[in-house]
DSSP file (Angstrom, degrees, kcal/mol; ACC not computed):
  #  RESIDUE AA STRUCTURE BP1 BP2  ACC     N-H-->O    O-->H-N    N-H-->O    O-->H-N    TCO  KAPPA ALPHA  PHI   PSI    X-CA   Y-CA   Z-CA
    1    1 A M              0   0    0      0, 0.0     2,-0.2     0, 0.0     0, 0.0   0.000 360.0 360.0 360.0 154.3  -36.9   15.9  -49.4
    2    2 A L        -     0   0    0      1,-0.1     2,-0.1     2,-0.0     0, 0.0  -0.566 360.0-119.6 -78.8 141.9  -37.4   14.4  -52.7
    3    3 A G     >  -     0   0    0     -2,-0.2     4,-2.7     1,-0.1     5,-0.2  -0.382  27.6-109.1 -72.8 161.5  -36.6   10.7  -53.2
    4    4 A T  H  > S+     0   0    0      1,-0.2     4,-2.5     2,-0.2     5,-0.2   0.896 118.0  50.4 -59.9 -42.2  -34.0    9.8  -55.7
    5    5 A A  H  > S+     0   0    0      2,-0.2     4,-2.3     1,-0.2    -1,-0.2   0.918 112.8  45.8 -65.0 -43.2  -36.6    8.3  -58.1
    6    6 A L  H  > S+     0   0    0      2,-0.2     4,-2.6     1,-0.2     5,-0.2   0.910 112.7  50.7 -66.6 -42.0  -38.8   11.4  -58.0
    7    7 A F  H  X S+     0   0    0     -4,-2.7     4,-2.6     1,-0.2    -2,-0.2   0.934 111.6  47.7 -59.6 -46.4  -35.9   13.7  -58.4
    8    8 A T  H  X S+     0   0    0     -4,-2.5     4,-2.5    -5,-0.2    -2,-0.2   0.901 111.7  50.5 -62.7 -41.8  -34.7   11.8  -61.4
    9    9 A E  H  X S+     0   0    0     -4,-2.3     4,-2.1     2,-0.2    -1,-0.2   0.930 113.0  45.2 -62.5 -46.1  -38.2   11.7  -63.0
   10   10 A L  H  X S+     0   0    0     -4,-2.6     4,-2.3     2,-0.2    -2,-0.2   0.896 112.9  51.0 -64.9 -40.5  -38.6   15.5  -62.5
   11   11 A K  H  X S+     0   0    0     -4,-2.6     4,-2.6    -5,-0.2    -2,-0.2   0.920 109.8  50.0 -63.1 -43.9  -35.1   16.2  -63.9
   12   12 A N  H  X S+     0   0    0     -4,-2.5     4,-2.4     1,-0.2    -1,-0.2   0.892 110.8  49.4 -63.0 -39.7  -35.8   14.0  -66.9
   13   13 A K  H  X S+     0   0    0     -4,-2.1     4,-2.3     2,-0.2    -1,-0.2   0.903 111.8  48.9 -64.9 -40.8  -39.0   15.8  -67.6
   14   14 A A  H  X S+     0   0    0     -4,-2.3     4,-2.3     2,-0.2    -2,-0.2   0.908 112.2  47.7 -65.7 -42.0  -37.3   19.2  -67.3
   15   15 A V  H  X S+     0   0    0     -4,-2.6     4,-2.4     2,-0.2    -2,-0.2   0.914 111.7  50.5 -65.6 -43.0  -34.5   18.2  -69.6
   16   16 A K  H  X S+     0   0    0     -4,-2.4     4,-2.0     1,-0.2    -2,-0.2   0.921 112.0  47.4 -60.3 -44.6  -37.0   16.8  -72.2
   17   17 A R  H  X S+     0   0    0     -4,-2.3     4,-2.7     2,-0.2     5,-0.2   0.890 109.2  54.5 -65.2 -39.4  -39.0   20.1  -72.0
   18   18 A Y  H  X S+     0   0    0     -4,-2.3     4,-2.6     1,-0.2    -2,-0.2   0.940 110.2  45.9 -58.6 -48.1  -35.8   22.2  -72.4
   19   19 A Y  H  X S+     0   0    0     -4,-2.4     4,-2.4     2,-0.2    -1,-0.2   0.860 112.0  52.2 -65.3 -34.9  -34.8   20.3  -75.6
   20   20 A Q  H  X S+     0   0    0     -4,-2.0     4,-2.5     2,-0.2    -2,-0.2   0.946 112.5  43.8 -65.4 -47.7  -38.4   20.6  -76.9
   21   21 A V  H  X S+     0   0    0     -4,-2.7     4,-2.5     2,-0.2    -2,-0.2   0.901 113.8  51.4 -64.5 -40.8  -38.4   24.4  -76.4
   22   22 A D  H  X S+     0   0    0     -4,-2.6     4,-2.2    -5,-0.2    -1,-0.2   0.919 111.3  47.3 -62.1 -44.0  -34.9   24.8  -77.8
   23   23 A A  H  X S+     0   0    0     -4,-2.4     4,-2.6     2,-0.2     5,-0.2   0.910 111.4  51.3 -64.5 -42.3  -35.9   22.8  -80.9
   24   24 A Q  H  X S+     0   0    0     -4,-2.5     4,-2.8     1,-0.2     5,-0.2   0.929 110.1  49.5 -59.7 -45.6  -39.0   24.9  -81.4
   25   25 A N  H  X S+     0   0    0     -4,-2.5     4,-2.2     1,-0.2    -1,-0.2   0.904 112.1  47.9 -61.8 -42.0  -37.1   28.1  -81.1
   26   26 A K  H  X S+     0   0    0     -4,-2.2     4,-2.2     2,-0.2    -1,-0.2   0.931 114.1  45.9 -64.7 -45.4  -34.5   26.9  -83.6
   27   27 A V  H  X S+     0   0    0     -4,-2.6     4,-2.4     1,-0.2     5,-0.2   0.929 114.0  48.0 -65.0 -45.0  -37.2   25.8  -86.1
   28   28 A E  H  X S+     0   0    0     -4,-2.8     4,-2.5    -5,-0.2    -1,-0.2   0.894 111.0  51.7 -63.1 -39.6  -39.2   28.9  -85.7
   29   29 A A  H  X S+     0   0    0     -4,-2.2     4,-1.0    -5,-0.2    -1,-0.2   0.922 112.4  44.3 -63.9 -43.9  -36.1   31.1  -86.2
   30   30 A V  H  < S+     0   0    0     -4,-2.2     4,-0.3     2,-0.2    -2,-0.2   0.868 113.6  50.7 -71.8 -34.5  -35.1   29.4  -89.4
   31   31 A I  H >< S+     0   0    0     -4,-2.4     3,-1.3     1,-0.2    -2,-0.2   0.924 110.4  49.8 -65.2 -43.2  -38.6   29.4  -90.8
   32   32 A N  H 3< S+     0   0    0     -4,-2.5    -1,-0.2     1,-0.3    -2,-0.2   0.712 105.2  58.8 -68.5 -19.4  -39.0   33.1  -90.0
   33   33 A S  T 3< S+     0   0    0     -4,-1.0    -1,-0.3    -5,-0.2    -2,-0.2   0.502  76.6 112.1 -88.8  -3.2  -35.6   33.8  -91.8
   34   34 A I    <   -     0   0    0     -3,-1.3     8,-0.1    -4,-0.3     7,-0.1  -0.568  64.9-137.6 -70.9 123.2  -36.8   32.4  -95.1
   35   35 A P        -     0   0    0      0, 0.0     3,-0.1     0, 0.0    -1,-0.1  -0.238  34.2 -75.8 -73.7 170.8  -37.1   35.2  -97.6
   36   36 A N    >   -     0   0    0      1,-0.1     3,-1.9     2,-0.1     6,-0.1  -0.292  63.4 -84.1 -62.8 149.9  -40.0   35.6 -100.0
   37   37 A P  T 3  S+     0   0    0      0, 0.0    -1,-0.1     0, 0.0    -3,-0.0  -0.262 116.6  29.5 -55.8 140.8  -40.0   33.2 -103.0
   38   38 A G  T 3  S+     0   0    0      1,-0.4     3,-0.1    -3,-0.1    -2,-0.1   0.166  92.2 116.9  94.4 -18.7  -37.9   34.6 -105.9
   39   39 A E  S X  S-     0   0    0     -3,-1.9     3,-1.9     1,-0.1    -1,-0.4  -0.468  80.3 -83.6 -79.1 155.5  -35.4   36.4 -103.6
   40   40 A P  T 3  S+     0   0    0      0, 0.0    -1,-0.1     0, 0.0    -4,-0.0  -0.292 114.1  12.2 -57.4 141.5  -31.8   35.4 -103.6
   41   41 A E  T 3> S+     0   0    0     -3,-0.1     4,-2.5     1,-0.1     5,-0.2   0.488  87.6 123.1  70.5   6.6  -31.1   32.5 -101.2
   42   42 A A  H <> S+     0   0    0     -3,-1.9     4,-2.2     1,-0.2     5,-0.2   0.931  76.5  46.0 -62.8 -44.5  -34.8   31.7 -100.8
   43   43 A A  H  > S+     0   0    0     -4,-0.3     4,-2.3     2,-0.2    -1,-0.2   0.900 113.3  49.7 -65.2 -40.5  -34.3   28.1 -102.0
   44   44 A E  H  > S+     0   0    0      1,-0.2     4,-2.2     2,-0.2    -2,-0.2   0.913 112.0  47.4 -64.7 -42.7  -31.2   27.7  -99.8
   45   45 A M  H  X S+     0   0    0     -4,-2.5     4,-2.2     2,-0.2    -1,-0.2   0.860 110.6  52.4 -68.3 -35.0  -32.9   29.0  -96.7
   46   46 A F  H  X S+     0   0    0     -4,-2.2     4,-2.4    -5,-0.2    -2,-0.2   0.923 110.1  48.4 -64.9 -43.7  -35.9   26.7  -97.4
   47   47 A A  H  X S+     0   0    0     -4,-2.3     4,-2.3     1,-0.2    -2,-0.2   0.891 110.8  51.3 -62.6 -39.3  -33.6   23.7  -97.6
   48   48 A K  H  X S+     0   0    0     -4,-2.2     4,-2.7     2,-0.2    -1,-0.2   0.897 108.7  51.5 -64.5 -39.7  -32.0   24.8  -94.4
   49   49 A A  H  X S+     0   0    0     -4,-2.2     4,-2.4     2,-0.2    -2,-0.2   0.915 110.4  48.2 -63.4 -43.1  -35.4   25.0  -92.7
   50   50 A E  H  X S+     0   0    0     -4,-2.4     4,-2.3     2,-0.2    -2,-0.2   0.901 112.8  48.8 -63.3 -40.5  -36.3   21.5  -93.9
   51   51 A S  H  X S+     0   0    0     -4,-2.3     4,-2.2     2,-0.2    -2,-0.2   0.917 111.5  48.7 -64.6 -44.5  -33.0   20.2  -92.6
   52   52 A T  H  X S+     0   0    0     -4,-2.7     4,-1.6     1,-0.2    -2,-0.2   0.901 111.4  50.5 -62.6 -41.5  -33.3   21.9  -89.2
   53   53 A L  H  X S+     0   0    0     -4,-2.4     4,-0.7     1,-0.2    -1,-0.2   0.913 109.7  50.3 -63.8 -42.9  -36.9   20.5  -88.9
   54   54 A G  H >< S+     0   0    0     -4,-2.3     3,-0.7     1,-0.2     4,-0.3   0.898 111.1  48.6 -61.7 -40.9  -35.7   17.0  -89.7
   55   55 A A  H 3< S+     0   0    0     -4,-2.2     3,-0.3     1,-0.2    -1,-0.2   0.799 113.0  48.3 -69.1 -28.2  -32.9   17.3  -87.1
   56   56 A A  H >X S+     0   0    0     -4,-1.6     4,-2.1     1,-0.2     3,-0.8   0.496  81.5  98.2 -90.7  -4.2  -35.3   18.5  -84.5
   57   57 A K  H <X S+     0   0    0     -4,-0.7     4,-2.1    -3,-0.7    -1,-0.2   0.873  78.6  56.6 -54.1 -42.4  -38.0   15.9  -85.1
   58   58 A R  H 34 S+     0   0    0     -4,-0.3    -1,-0.3    -3,-0.3    -2,-0.1   0.869 114.2  38.2 -58.4 -38.9  -36.8   13.8  -82.1
   59   59 A H  H <4 S+     0   0    0     -3,-0.8    -1,-0.2    -4,-0.2    -2,-0.2   0.748 115.1  53.0 -86.4 -24.9  -37.2   16.6  -79.7
   60   60 A L  H  X S-     0   0    0     -4,-2.1     4,-0.5    -7,-0.2    -2,-0.2   0.848  96.9-138.6 -79.6 -34.6  -40.4   18.1  -81.2
   61   61 A G  H  X  -     0   0    0     -4,-2.1     4,-2.1    -5,-0.2     5,-0.2  -0.127  33.5 -72.2  87.4 164.8  -42.5   15.0  -81.2
   62   62 A D  H  > S+     0   0    0      1,-0.2     4,-2.7     2,-0.2     5,-0.2   0.889 126.9  52.5 -64.5 -42.6  -44.9   14.0  -84.0
   63   63 A E  H  > S+     0   0    0      1,-0.2     4,-1.9     2,-0.2    -1,-0.2   0.946 114.9  39.2 -63.9 -49.9  -47.6   16.6  -83.4
   64   64 A L  H  X S+     0   0    0     -4,-0.5     4,-2.4     2,-0.2     5,-0.2   0.895 114.7  54.5 -66.9 -38.8  -45.3   19.6  -83.5
   65   65 A H  H  X S+     0   0    0     -4,-2.1     4,-2.2     1,-0.2    -2,-0.2   0.933 109.2  47.6 -59.9 -45.6  -43.2   18.2  -86.3
   66   66 A D  H  X S+     0   0    0     -4,-2.7     4,-2.3     1,-0.2    -1,-0.2   0.888 109.0  54.8 -62.8 -38.8  -46.3   17.7  -88.4
   67   67 A K  H  X S+     0   0    0     -4,-1.9     4,-1.9     1,-0.2    -1,-0.2   0.924 111.1  44.1 -60.0 -45.1  -47.4   21.3  -87.6
   68   68 A Y  H  X S+     0   0    0     -4,-2.4     4,-2.3     2,-0.2    -1,-0.2   0.840 109.3  56.9 -71.3 -32.1  -44.1   22.7  -88.8
   69   69 A R  H  X S+     0   0    0     -4,-2.2     4,-2.2     2,-0.2    -2,-0.2   0.911 108.0  48.1 -62.6 -41.3  -44.2   20.4  -91.9
   70   70 A V  H  < S+     0   0    0     -4,-2.3    -2,-0.2     2,-0.2    -1,-0.2   0.906 109.7  53.0 -64.5 -41.0  -47.5   21.9  -92.9
   71   71 A T  H  < S+     0   0    0     -4,-1.9    -2,-0.2     1,-0.2    -1,-0.2   0.907 115.3  40.1 -60.3 -42.4  -46.1   25.4  -92.3
   72   72 A L  H  <        0   0    0     -4,-2.3    -1,-0.2     1,-0.2    -2,-0.2   0.801 360.0 360.0 -76.3 -28.6  -43.2   24.7  -94.6
   73   73 A G     <        0   0    0     -4,-2.2    -1,-0.2    -5,-0.2    -2,-0.2   0.490 360.0 360.0 -65.8 360.0  -45.4   22.8  -97.2
């Protein structure tokens, strides 16, 4: 059987990974939903993508956050 400390460590890693994947999926979905420049709502969707990325920074980590910033930039 797993000790309590090992179980807690594994659970925390799994939860962290879940939140990271969830944040990635949300950011990718909103980035992919941005219409081409000049189309109606393009500016609003871009702002929403930036907002979503900012909210997800904690779960993404610096490297992934920077990658998505470059994608949006």
